[in-house]
C-alpha positions in Angstrom: -17.3 12.0 -1.9 -20.2 10.7 -4.0 -21.5 11.9 -7.3 -25.0 10.9 -6.2 -24.8 12.6 -2.8 -25.7 16.3 -2.4 -24.7 16.4 1.2 -21.2 16.1 2.7 -21.2 13.6 5.6 -21.1 15.4 8.9 -21.1 18.8 7.3 -24.7 19.1 6.3 -23.9 21.5 3.5 -25.3 20.9 0.0 -22.7 19.9 -2.5 -22.3 22.6 -5.1 -21.5 22.3 -8.8 -17.7 22.4 -8.2 -18.0 19.6 -5.7 -19.8 17.4 -8.2 -17.3 18.2 -11.0 -14.3 17.3 -8.8 -16.1 14.1 -7.6 -16.7 13.1 -11.2 -13.0 13.8 -12.0 -11.9 11.7 -9.1 -14.2 8.8 -10.0 -13.0 8.9 -13.6 -9.4 9.0 -12.5 -10.0 6.0 -10.2 -11.6 4.1 -13.1 -8.6 4.8 -15.3 -6.3 3.8 -12.5 -8.2 0.6 -11.9 -7.9 -0.3 -15.6 -4.2 0.2 -15.5 -3.8 -1.8 -12.3 -5.9 -4.7 -13.6 -3.8 -4.8 -16.8 -0.6 -4.8 -14.7 -2.0 -7.5 -12.5 -2.9 -9.6 -15.6 0.7 -9.3 -16.7 2.0 -10.4 -13.3 -0.4 -13.3 -13.2 0.6 -14.6 -16.6 4.4 -13.9 -16.4 5.8 -17.3 -17.3 8.8 -17.2 -14.9 9.4 -16.5 -11.2 9.1 -12.9 -10.2 10.9 -13.4 -7.0 13.9 -15.5 -6.0 11.8 -17.6 -3.7 8.5 -17.7 -5.6 9.2 -21.0 -7.3 9.8 -22.6 -3.8 6.2 -22.2 -2.8 4.9 -25.0 -5.1 7.5 -27.4 -3.6 5.9 -27.1 -0.2 2.4 -27.5 -1.7 3.8 -30.7 -3.5 4.9 -32.1 -0.2 1.4 -31.7 1.3 -0.4 -32.9 -1.8 1.7 -36.1 -1.7 0.7 -36.7 1.9 3.9 -35.5 3.4 4.6 -33.1 6.3 7.1 -30.3 5.8 7.7 -30.2 9.5 8.3 -33.9 10.1 11.7 -35.4 10.9 12.2 -37.0 7.5 11.6 -33.7 5.6 14.3 -31.8 7.5 15.8 -29.7 6.0 15.2 -30.5 2.3 11.4 -30.1 2.4 10.9 -27.7 5.3 9.2 -24.3 5.1 10.2 -21.2 7.1 6.8 -19.7 6.4 3.6 -21.1 7.9 1.8 -23.3 5.4 -1.8 -22.2 5.5 -1.7 -21.1 1.9 -0.2 -24.4 0.9 -2.9 -26.3 2.8 -5.5 -24.3 0.7 -3.6 -24.9 -2.6 -2.8 -28.6 -2.1 -6.3 -30.0 -2.9 -6.6 -27.6 -5.8 -3.5 -29.1 -7.4 -5.5 -32.3 -8.1 -7.7 -30.2 -10.5 -5.4 -27.6 -11.8 -1.9 -28.9 -11.3 0.8 -27.5 -9.1 2.2 -24.3 -10.5 3.3 -20.8 -9.7 0.2 -19.7 -11.7 -2.2 -21.5 -9.3 -0.7 -19.8 -6.3 -0.8 -16.4 -8.0 -4.5 -16.9 -8.7 -5.0 -17.7 -5.0 -3.2 -14.4 -4.1 -5.4 -12.6 -6.6 -8.6 -13.9 -5.0 -7.4 -12.9 -1.5 -6.4 -9.4 -2.7 -9.8 -8.9 -4.4 -11.5 -9.9 -1.1 -9.3 -7.6 0.8 -10.2 -4.7 -1.4 -13.8 -5.5 -1.0 -13.4 -5.3 2.8 -11.8 -1.9 2.5 -14.5 -0.7 0.2 -17.2 -2.1 2.5 -15.8 -0.2 5.5 -15.8 3.0 3.6 -19.3 2.5 2.4 -20.5 1.8 5.9 -18.8 5.0 7.2 -19.5 7.4 4.3 -22.6 6.0 2.7 -21.0 6.9 -0.5 -20.5 4.4 -3.4 -18.0 6.8 -4.9 -15.8 7.0 -1.8 -15.8 3.2 -1.4 -14.8 2.7 -5.0 -12.0 5.2 -4.9 -10.7 3.8 -1.6 -10.9 0.2 -2.8 -8.9 1.1 -5.9 -6.2 2.9 -3.9 -6.0 -0.1 -1.6 -5.7 -2.4 -4.6 -2.7 -0.5 -5.8 -0.9 -1.1 -2.6 -1.9 -4.7 -2.4 -0.5 -5.6 -5.8 2.9 -4.0 -5.1 5.7 -6.6 -5.1 5.4 -9.6 -2.8 1.6 -9.6 -2.0 0.6 -10.4 -5.6 3.0 -13.3 -6.2 3.0 -16.9 -5.0 3.3 -17.0 -1.2 1.5 -16.5 2.1 1.1 -12.7 1.8 -2.3 -12.6 0.0 -4.1 -15.0 2.4 -2.5 -13.5 5.5 -3.5 -10.0 4.4 -7.1 -11.1 3.9 -7.2 -12.9 7.3 -5.6 -9.8 9.0 -8.1 -7.4 7.5 -11.1 -9.7 8.2 -10.0 -10.1 11.8 -10.0 -6.3 12.2 -13.1 -5.4 10.2 -15.5 -8.3 11.0 -15.9 -7.5 14.7 -16.3 -3.8 13.8 -19.1 -4.6 11.4 -20.7 -6.7 14.1 -20.5 -3.9 16.7 -17.8 -5.7 18.7 -20.4 -8.2 19.9 -19.3 -11.5 21.5 -19.9 -13.3 18.3 -17.9 -10.8 16.3 -15.0 -11.0 18.8 -15.1 -14.8 18.6 -14.8 -14.6 14.8 -11.9 -12.2 15.2 -10.0 -14.6 17.4 -10.5 -17.5 15.0 -9.4 -15.3 12.0 -6.5 -13.9 14.0 -5.2 -17.4 15.0 -5.5 -18.5 11.4 -3.6 -15.4 10.3 -0.8 -16.4 12.8 -0.5 -19.8 11.1 -0.4 -18.1 7.7 2.2 -15.4 8.4 2.9 -14.6 12.1 2.8 -10.9 12.3 -0.7 -10.7 10.7 -2.1 -11.8 14.1 -1.4 -8.2 15.2 -5.0 -7.2 14.4 -6.2 -9.0 17.6 -3.9 -6.6 19.6 -5.5 -3.7 17.9 -9.0 -4.9 18.9 -7.9 -5.4 22.6 -6.4 -1.9 22.7 -9.5 -0.4 21.2 -11.9 -2.2 23.6 -9.7 -1.0 26.5 -9.7 2.6 25.3 -13.2 3.0 23.9 -15.5 0.3 25.3 -14.5 -1.2 28.6 -11.1 -1.7 30.2 -12.4 -5.1 31.5 -13.5 -6.1 28.0 -10.1 -5.2 26.5 -8.2 -7.2 29.1 -10.6 -10.2 28.8 -10.3 -10.2 25.0 -6.5 -10.1 25.2 -6.6 -13.0 27.6 -9.0 -14.9 25.3 -7.0 -14.6 22.2 -3.8 -15.4 24.0 -5.4 -18.4 25.5 -6.7 -19.5 22.1 -3.2 -19.2 20.6 -1.6 -21.1 23.4 -4.2 -23.8 23.2 -3.4 -24.3 19.6 0.4 -24.8 20.2 0.3 -28.4 21.6 -1.9 -29.6 18.7 0.4 -27.9 16.2 3.5 -29.4 17.8 1.9 -32.8 17.9 1.0 -32.8 14.2 4.1 -30.9 13.0 7.0 -31.5 15.4 9.4 -29.0 13.8 6.9 -26.3 13.0 8.0 -23.6 15.4 11.6 -24.5 15.1 11.3 -23.9 11.3 8.9 -21.0 11.2 9.8 -18.9 14.2 13.5 -18.9 15.1 15.0 -18.9 11.6 12.9 -16.0 10.4 13.6 -13.8 13.4 17.2 -14.8 13.6 17.9 -14.0 9.9 15.9 -10.8 10.1 17.9 -9.7 13.1 21.2 -10.5 11.4 20.5 -8.3 8.4 18.1 -5.7 9.7 18.8 -2.1 10.7 17.1 1.2 11.5 18.6 2.6 8.3 16.6 0.1 6.3 13.4 1.2 8.1 14.1 4.9 7.5 14.8 4.3 3.9 11.5 2.5 3.4 9.6 5.2 5.3 11.1 7.9 3.0 10.3 5.9 -0.2 6.8 5.2 1.0 6.2 8.8 2.0 7.2 10.0 -1.4 4.4 7.9 -2.8 1.6 8.7 -0.3 2.4 12.3 0.6 -1.0 13.6 -0.7 -2.6 11.5 2.1 -0.2 13.1 4.6 -1.3 16.6 3.4 -5.0 15.7 3.7 -4.4 14.4 7.3 -2.5 17.6 8.2 -5.3 19.8 6.9 -7.8 17.8 8.8 -5.9 18.0 12.0 -5.3 21.7 11.5 -9.0 22.3 10.9 -9.8 20.6 14.2 -8.0 23.4 16.0 -9.9 26.2 14.4 -11.8 28.4 16.9 -15.1 27.0 18.0 -14.6 23.6 16.5 -12.9 21.4 19.1 -12.6 23.1 22.4 -15.2 20.9 24.0 -13.7 17.8 22.3 -10.2 18.6 23.6 -11.5 19.2 27.1 -13.4 15.9 27.1 -10.5 13.9 25.6 -8.2 15.2 28.4 -10.1 13.3 31.1 -9.2 9.7 31.7 -11.3 7.2 33.6 -8.8 5.2 35.5 -11.0 3.6 38.2 -14.1 2.1 36.6 -13.1 -1.2 35.0 -16.4 -1.4 33.1 -15.9 2.0 31.5 -13.5 2.9 28.7 -10.2 4.7 29.5 -11.2 7.5 27.2 -14.8 8.7 27.8 -15.1 10.3 24.4 -13.8 7.2 22.6 -11.3 7.0 19.8 -11.6 6.4 16.1 -11.1 2.7 15.5 -9.3 2.8 12.2 -7.1 5.7 13.2 -6.0 3.6 16.1 -5.3 0.7 13.7 -3.3 3.0 11.5 -1.2 4.2 14.5 -0.6 0.6 15.7 0.5 -0.5 12.3 2.9 2.4 12.0 4.4 1.6 15.4 4.8 -2.1 14.5 6.5 -1.2 11.2 8.9 1.3 12.8 10.0 -0.9 15.7 9.6 -4.4 14.4 9.1 -5.1 10.7 10.7 -2.0 9.1 14.2 -3.0 9.9 13.9 -6.1 7.7 15.1 -5.4 4.2 13.0 -8.3 2.8 9.6 -7.6 1.2 10.7 -4.0 0.4 7.8 -1.6 1.2 5.3 -4.5 1.2 4.9 -4.4 5.0 3.8 -0.7 4.7 1.3 -1.4 1.9 -0.1 -4.4 3.8 -0.4 -3.1 7.3 -0.5 0.7 7.0 -2.0 1.6 3.6 -5.5 0.0 4.2 -6.1 2.1 7.3 -4.4 5.1 5.9 -6.8 5.0 2.9 -9.8 4.5 5.2 -8.9 7.4 7.5 -8.1 9.8 4.7 -11.2 9.0 2.6 -13.5 9.3 5.7 -11.9 12.6 6.6 -12.6 14.3 3.3 -16.4 14.8 3.7 -15.7 16.5 7.1 -13.4 19.1 5.6 -16.0 21.6 4.8 -14.7 24.1 2.2 -11.4 22.2 2.0 -13.1 19.0 0.8 -12.7 20.0 -2.9 -9.0 20.6 -2.4 -8.6 17.3 -0.6 -10.3 15.5 -3.4 -8.0 17.1 -5.9 -5.1 15.9 -3.8 -6.2 12.3 -4.4 -5.2 12.8 -8.1 -1.4 12.8 -7.5 -2.0 9.9 -5.1 -3.5 7.9 -7.9 -0.7 8.8 -10.2 1.9 7.5 -7.8 -0.2 4.4 -7.1 0.2 3.5 -10.8 3.7 4.8 -11.3 5.1 2.7 -8.5 4.1 -0.6 -10.1 6.4 -2.7 -12.2 5.9 -2.0 -15.9 8.7 -3.9 -17.6 7.6 -7.6 -18.1 10.1 -8.4 -20.8 12.1 -11.6 -20.3 15.9 -11.4 -20.6 17.7 -14.4 -22.2 14.3 -16.2 -22.7 16.0 -18.6 -25.1 18.0 -20.1 -22.2 14.9 -21.3 -20.2 14.1 -24.2 -22.6 17.8 -25.2 -22.4 17.7 -25.3 -18.6 14.6 -27.4 -18.7 16.2 -29.8 -21.1 19.3 -30.1 -18.8 17.0 -30.8 -15.8 15.0 -33.4 -17.7 18.2 -35.2 -18.9 20.0 -35.3 -15.5 19.7 -38.0 -12.9 20.4 -35.7 -9.9 19.6 -32.0 -10.0 20.9 -29.3 -7.7 19.4 -25.9 -8.7 18.8 -22.4 -7.7 15.4 -21.5 -6.1 14.2 -19.9 -9.4 14.3 -23.3 -11.1 12.5 -25.4 -8.4 9.1 -25.4 -10.3 10.9 -26.9 -13.3 12.4 -29.6 -11.1 8.9 -30.4 -9.8 7.7 -30.5 -13.4 10.4 -33.0 -14.3 9.5 -35.3 -11.4 13.1 -35.2 -10.1 14.1 -35.4 -6.4 14.3 -32.1 -4.7 17.3 -31.7 -2.4 16.5 -28.1 -1.3 13.2 -26.4 -1.6 14.2 -22.8 -1.3 13.8 -22.6 2.5 16.5 -25.2 3.2 19.3 -22.5 3.6 17.5 -21.1 6.6 18.0 -24.3 8.4 21.3 -22.9 9.8 19.2 -20.6 12.0 17.1 -23.4 13.5 17.6 -23.9 17.2 17.2 -27.7 17.1 18.7 -29.4 14.1 17.8 -33.1 13.9 20.6 -35.3 12.8 
């Protein structure tokens, strides 16, 4: 899918005039989409008030760290605790000395992490297709998903997304060498301490090694990353006594109390209405595999399993790495994360979309005569990628915000909603709840 390439990858057929025209149209549309998304991101970045009920709570955790406190020590329970891992706050805390502690600073950190995540997706596509055009279009489509709702605002999502994608892609770039797998374990454990479920990438790698490289390698890698995580637990508990009680049990307990399969199905329907062009391309690709003379040998080879040789892969013909990542992410969403009504659709755009984009873009050059049609199908995908974003950044009752700040400044003791916590920080007043305090009811051990 490159304007500069005259040969479709894997097809060996010269690209005709129509192919080039459609490729130029797709590139131009992706450029227009990127312009719109950047402008939308700019508005989000500079919006002067919280964009989420809990967004203003993030700087309070950073403030505790910047002041030398520990959100998981006894004296900070429950007023200064955090139900999310605090890796993003650890990154932000020293920066507050230079730039101040604000929602804006944390949004900028999310922006940098999202940009790096998009570059990873684009780099994977460039390695697989050797097409700058394909990597550009794929990177833009990934960017649209990454700036939807919770990933773009203050919070752990941006950094955890970056660590997740890095843990999956870095070992692939390094040919799943020992060094690459070691990097993956480090990145995956860091992802766990940024937002727990983003450690899932290590499971993807273990499964891929088992299926496509060596059953022994898959098991040993699984043991290695499990051991690394378990080894980190005593140190974390020593430094932060109430870390797991605050970040593990409350989140899972609250999610279980409000989650349902109906929530998951509703999110799948809404997501599918946005990415259905990708589904059509995948269906065309799968249908083409079953054309006469194209896959008989492949199907016969894939049917044989190697169950006895531990140093051989389970599937002799291997498996597409990113298709496996896509399947694993879909399973995790359906059975684990999708039932949670929080972060509406964000789990899908974080875990599923990067791999869906990679698989779809890489499939198009192999589509033969259908490649032009598939490229045209990217146009409605780009339309939905922009239409799904928030476009109304007007502020209702803006004249009341200065009044609220004045009341906070003039009061000795302030008990406020989460959306006003940044303003309490700004006034230097004592914080009696930092947005995460209500989750304390779900903690297993509650210090008196």
